Structure formats: structure tokens, C-alpha cells
C-alpha positions, 0 to 999 in steps of 0.5 A: 875864908876861914870857916869854923864848922862847929860854930857856923862862923866864917872869918875872912881876912880883909885886904884893907885897914880897919876903917876902910874895911868898915866903910867898904862894907857899908858902901857895898851894902848900900849899893846892893840895896841892903839896909844897914840897921845899925853900926855899933863901934864896940871899941868906942862903947868900951872906951866910954866906960873906961875900958879898952879893946881892939877896934871892933865894929858890928854891922847889922844889915839885911834886906827886909824883902829877903829876910821876911820870907825866912822869918815867916817860914820860921819866926825864931830865925829872927834871933839871927836876922838881920844879918851881922858882920863883925869887923875886928882887928885883934892884932894891928894890921890884921883885919877880919870880918866874921859872920854866920854862914847861910848854911848854918842859919838854914840848918839851925832853923830847918829852913827850906834850902831854896831860901838859902839864896836869900842869905848867900848873896850877902856872903858873896858880897862881903867876900868880894868887897874884902878882896884886893 
């Protein structure tokens, strides 16, 4: 994992090609009861308006049962929920998945630390899904 302490973002290299990484994450989320609210192919959206960019997909996902507890505790955390995972391939063959850390979200909204478990499971799932 490559954390950026100042931003609260972690980027994890994927051992899989871009399309496989996106599909593996979608499958892992589904098999663990996480709802995928949206999958945004940002490259396709750029191409639709005549622009180019490397492969980039934003996955918006979560567990309403877990996330609702956080939003009830601190409604403003809905700005960061549902969770998001950004899959990028800025350099051909180098696929990264980036997301806000549970620690960052808990600190940002002064949530009780015991609620961090509602978020850390997703971090572990992403990491295990990307490992070969």
C-alpha cells in the first residue's frame, strides 16, 4: 500500500490488467454484500466529449447498514459516503486502486473509533482482491 498521510488516500497496485481489476472489485463487492451504486467509466465520458485520458473508472459502493450508522452519528460524512474506489492506469500496465482510508474518514468527521470497523472491512477486501 502507498499511503499519503496528508491526504488520507491509499493507492494499492493491482496485480491484474485494468479491466480485470475493475471486474474483480465488482465481483468482490457483490460477493461480500456491498452494493455498487455506480460505476463511472471516466475515460469513456472524456471520449464522448472529444477528450482523451488514460483508463479511469470510479466505483461507488457501500453497505447501507454500515454507512447509515456513520451518517446518523455525523450527517456530514455523507460527503464521503458511499465509499469510492478509483481504478487508474496512468502508465500502461500499471494499474492502481485508490481510496480514502477509514482512519481519514473517522478523523475528518470526529466519529467514534469503534465505527471505523464499518469502513476497514472494505479496505481489507480491496487489498485482498488486488493481490495475486
